[in-house]
C-alpha positions in Angstrom: 64.4 -151.6 53.9 63.3 -148.2 52.6 63.8 -146.8 49.0 66.9 -144.9 50.0 68.7 -148.2 50.5 67.9 -149.4 46.9 71.4 -148.6 45.4 73.1 -150.6 48.1 73.7 -154.4 48.1 74.4 -154.5 51.8 72.7 -152.4 54.5 73.8 -152.9 58.1 71.9 -151.0 60.8 72.8 -150.8 64.5 74.2 -154.3 64.6 75.1 -155.5 68.1 76.3 -158.9 69.3 76.8 -159.8 73.0 78.6 -162.7 74.5 78.0 -163.1 78.2 77.4 -159.4 78.8 80.4 -158.4 76.7 79.7 -156.7 73.4 81.7 -158.1 70.5 80.2 -155.6 68.1 78.4 -152.5 69.3 75.9 -150.5 67.2 77.6 -151.1 63.9 76.1 -149.5 60.8 77.3 -149.2 57.2 76.2 -149.7 53.6 78.0 -151.2 50.6 77.0 -150.0 47.1 76.3 -152.2 44.2 79.6 -153.2 42.4 81.7 -151.7 45.2 84.9 -153.4 46.4 85.3 -152.8 50.2 88.2 -153.8 52.5 87.2 -154.7 56.0 90.0 -154.4 58.5 90.5 -154.7 62.2 92.9 -156.0 64.9 92.4 -159.5 66.3 89.3 -159.5 68.5 88.0 -156.3 67.1 84.7 -157.8 65.9 85.6 -158.2 62.3 84.9 -162.0 62.0 81.7 -161.6 64.1 80.4 -159.0 61.8 81.2 -161.0 58.7 79.5 -164.1 60.1 76.3 -162.2 60.9 76.2 -160.6 57.4 76.7 -164.1 55.9 73.8 -165.5 57.9 76.1 -167.9 59.8 75.4 -166.3 63.2 72.4 -164.3 64.6 72.8 -160.8 65.9 71.7 -159.8 69.4 70.0 -156.7 67.9 70.1 -154.6 64.8 69.4 -155.6 61.2 71.2 -156.7 58.0 69.7 -156.6 54.5 71.3 -158.3 51.5 69.8 -157.0 48.3 66.6 -156.0 50.2 66.3 -159.4 51.9 66.5 -159.5 55.7 69.1 -161.9 57.0 67.2 -162.3 60.3 63.7 -162.7 58.8 64.6 -164.8 55.8 68.2 -166.1 55.9 67.8 -168.5 53.0 66.6 -165.8 50.7 69.4 -163.5 51.8 72.1 -166.2 51.4 71.0 -166.7 47.8 72.5 -163.3 47.1 75.8 -164.1 48.8 78.9 -166.0 47.6 81.3 -166.8 50.5 85.0 -167.8 50.3 86.4 -168.7 53.7 90.1 -168.3 54.6 90.8 -172.1 54.7 88.5 -173.3 52.0 87.7 -177.0 52.6 88.1 -178.2 49.1 87.8 -182.0 48.3 91.2 -183.1 47.1 90.1 -186.1 45.2 87.7 -184.3 42.8 88.6 -182.6 39.5 87.9 -178.9 39.3 85.0 -179.3 36.9 83.5 -182.1 39.0 83.6 -180.1 42.1 82.1 -176.9 40.6 79.4 -178.9 38.9 78.5 -180.5 42.3 78.5 -177.0 44.0 76.3 -175.5 41.2 73.7 -178.1 41.9 73.8 -177.4 45.7 73.5 -173.6 45.0 70.3 -174.2 43.0 71.6 -173.4 39.6 69.0 -174.9 37.1 70.3 -178.2 35.7 70.1 -176.8 32.1 72.4 -174.0 33.0 75.0 -175.8 35.1 77.5 -176.6 32.4 77.5 -173.0 31.0 77.6 -171.5 34.5 80.6 -173.7 35.5 82.4 -172.7 32.3 81.7 -169.1 32.9 83.1 -169.2 36.5 86.2 -171.1 35.4 86.7 -168.7 32.5 86.5 -165.7 34.9 89.0 -167.3 37.3 91.3 -168.5 34.4 90.7 -172.1 35.2 88.9 -173.3 32.1 92.0 -173.9 30.0 94.6 -174.3 32.7 93.0 -176.5 35.4 89.5 -177.6 34.4 90.2 -181.3 34.5 93.0 -181.3 37.1 92.6 -182.9 40.5 92.2 -180.3 43.2 94.7 -182.0 45.5 97.4 -181.5 42.8 96.8 -177.7 42.5 99.0 -175.0 43.9 97.7 -172.7 46.6 97.1 -169.9 44.1 94.9 -172.2 41.9 93.0 -173.5 44.9 92.2 -169.9 45.8 90.9 -169.4 42.2 88.7 -172.5 42.7 87.3 -171.0 45.9 86.5 -167.8 44.1 84.9 -169.7 41.2 82.7 -171.5 43.7 81.7 -168.2 45.3 80.6 -166.6 42.0 78.9 -169.7 40.5 75.3 -168.6 41.2 76.1 -165.0 40.1 75.5 -163.6 43.6 75.3 -159.8 44.0 77.6 -160.0 47.1 80.9 -161.8 47.4 82.6 -162.1 50.8 86.2 -163.2 50.8 88.2 -163.9 53.9 92.0 -163.5 53.4 91.9 -164.3 49.6 95.7 -163.7 49.1 97.2 -165.2 52.3 100.0 -167.6 51.7 100.3 -166.8 48.0 103.5 -165.9 46.2 103.8 -162.5 44.4 102.7 -163.9 41.0 99.7 -165.6 42.5 98.8 -162.4 44.4 98.9 -160.5 41.2 96.5 -163.0 39.5 94.0 -162.9 42.4 94.2 -159.1 42.5 93.4 -159.0 38.8 90.6 -161.4 39.3 89.0 -159.3 42.1 89.4 -156.2 39.9 87.5 -157.9 37.1 84.5 -158.3 39.5 84.3 -154.6 40.2 81.1 -153.1 39.0 79.5 -156.5 38.5 79.3 -157.7 42.2 79.8 -156.1 45.5 82.9 -157.5 47.1 83.8 -157.5 50.8 87.4 -158.5 51.5 88.7 -159.2 55.0 92.4 -159.3 55.2 95.5 -158.5 57.3 97.6 -157.8 54.2 97.1 -154.1 54.1 99.0 -153.2 50.9 96.7 -155.6 49.0 93.6 -154.0 50.5 94.8 -150.6 49.4 95.4 -151.8 45.8 92.2 -153.8 45.5 89.5 -151.8 47.3 87.5 -148.7 46.5 86.8 -148.1 50.2 88.2 -149.3 53.5 86.3 -149.8 56.7 88.3 -150.2 60.0 86.6 -151.8 63.0 88.1 -151.6 66.5 86.6 -152.5 69.9 83.4 -153.5 68.2 82.7 -150.2 66.4 83.5 -148.8 63.0 86.2 -146.2 63.6 87.0 -145.3 60.0 85.4 -145.6 56.6 86.4 -144.1 53.3 88.8 -144.3 50.4 92.5 -144.7 51.3 93.1 -141.1 50.2 90.3 -139.6 52.2 91.5 -141.6 55.3 95.0 -140.2 54.8 93.5 -136.7 55.0 91.5 -137.6 58.1 94.0 -139.4 60.2 97.5 -138.5 59.0 98.3 -134.8 59.7 101.9 -134.9 58.5 104.0 -135.4 55.3 106.6 -138.1 55.0 109.9 -137.9 53.1 112.6 -140.4 52.6 116.2 -139.3 52.1 119.5 -141.1 51.6 122.8 -139.4 52.6 126.3 -140.2 53.8 125.8 -139.0 57.4 125.2 -141.0 60.6 122.2 -140.2 62.7 123.8 -137.8 65.2 125.3 -135.8 62.3 122.1 -135.9 60.3 120.1 -134.5 63.1 122.3 -131.5 63.3 122.3 -131.0 59.5 118.5 -131.2 59.3 118.0 -128.9 62.3 120.0 -126.2 60.5 119.0 -126.9 56.9 115.3 -127.8 57.4 114.0 -127.3 60.9 110.5 -128.2 59.7 111.5 -131.8 59.4 112.2 -134.4 62.1 113.8 -137.8 61.8 111.1 -140.5 62.5 113.3 -143.5 61.8 116.7 -144.4 60.2 118.6 -147.4 58.9 122.0 -148.1 57.5 124.7 -147.7 56.6 124.5 -149.8 53.4 127.5 -151.2 51.5 128.2 -147.8 49.9 128.1 -145.9 53.3 124.6 -144.4 52.8 122.1 -144.0 55.6 118.4 -143.9 55.0 116.1 -141.6 57.0 112.3 -141.2 57.2 111.4 -137.6 57.9 108.1 -136.2 59.2 107.0 -132.6 58.5 103.7 -130.7 58.9 100.9 -131.5 56.5 101.4 -129.9 53.0 104.7 -128.6 54.1 106.2 -128.8 50.6 109.7 -129.1 51.9 110.9 -131.4 49.1 112.7 -128.7 47.1 114.2 -127.2 50.2 115.6 -130.5 51.3 117.1 -131.1 47.8 118.8 -127.7 47.6 120.0 -127.7 51.2 121.4 -131.3 51.2 122.8 -131.1 47.6 124.8 -128.0 48.5 127.1 -130.1 50.8 129.0 -132.5 48.5 130.2 -134.5 51.4 126.7 -135.8 52.1 126.5 -137.4 48.6 122.7 -136.8 48.4 121.3 -139.9 46.6 117.5 -139.6 47.2 114.7 -137.3 48.4 111.3 -138.8 48.0 107.9 -137.6 49.1 105.9 -140.7 50.3 102.3 -141.1 51.0 101.5 -142.6 54.5 100.7 -146.3 54.0 97.4 -147.9 54.8 99.2 -149.6 57.8 99.9 -146.1 59.2 96.3 -145.0 58.7 95.1 -148.3 60.4 97.4 -147.6 63.4 96.3 -144.0 63.6 92.6 -144.9 63.4 92.7 -147.6 66.0 94.9 -145.5 68.3 92.4 -142.7 68.2 89.5 -145.1 69.1 91.5 -146.5 72.0 92.2 -142.9 73.2 88.6 -141.9 72.9 87.3 -144.8 74.9 90.1 -145.1 77.5 88.2 -142.8 79.9 84.8 -144.4 79.5 83.4 -145.9 82.7 82.9 -149.7 82.7 79.6 -150.6 81.1 79.6 -147.3 79.1 78.4 -149.1 75.9 81.7 -150.5 74.6 83.5 -153.7 75.4 85.4 -153.9 78.6 89.1 -153.4 78.1 
């Protein structure tokens, strides 16, 4: 690894993994900076899990390289793994141990000096809000949310520079999700965190940057805002009026021809229909919509809201573009067979 990689905790270069002549990942390269929280997204079968396993040292690559804090995963996997804390989706926690007992045991396995184990276990439990609430509780009696916290406490025990989390909020209720989100935010700047998840709103709220993989290649990388600018070339508005779809189309065609109805729902109990409108990027039609629709009292205008495209919409646009770009490639053209 050269000096230009020094500020990065994870450096992946031209990573490829082949199974029986089919490329699960194809020439994947990226870097993750120190203290950065990154979301790693992809459809099922896109190569996301394969990439995560290779980074973690659980699977060898066919070609390419991975460096964790300067250590080569291929050349010295044990040294590289010492910099990694990993929390799998279905964490196999022993149900008959108490939280402190389990974390003490895990600290010994991770090579924490015996003189530091108690302090390190307390530190991890304090970070994960377990010290006062669950330190001496039996793991089998904990809620799903507290089990997730135990998994994260385990991952950070050895103070690794890189934390890899697979679906950290799946199956949690809203209060538990908020707690895990706050916990991950508390790690920002201290550790590099890679989060693999299908819960896209959570990724958007927790991560500094998002990487999207599809068909074995990275098809998008950037902040949610920069990806919006790259992949979504339209504005979205939501309106609520007392007009059924056929009538609403005529009204909008006359009042604001720049906008088109993308979807609709209703009526609700008060007779209102909701519409999602699309218009050209930076169209600025909000005021025009308000003045035009408010002028007709029969419509009972209740709402006009300018909405940012969601991460789910960005995800769909990025993966759709990659499929379109590879649809005409000849078989064997470097990507996976479709």
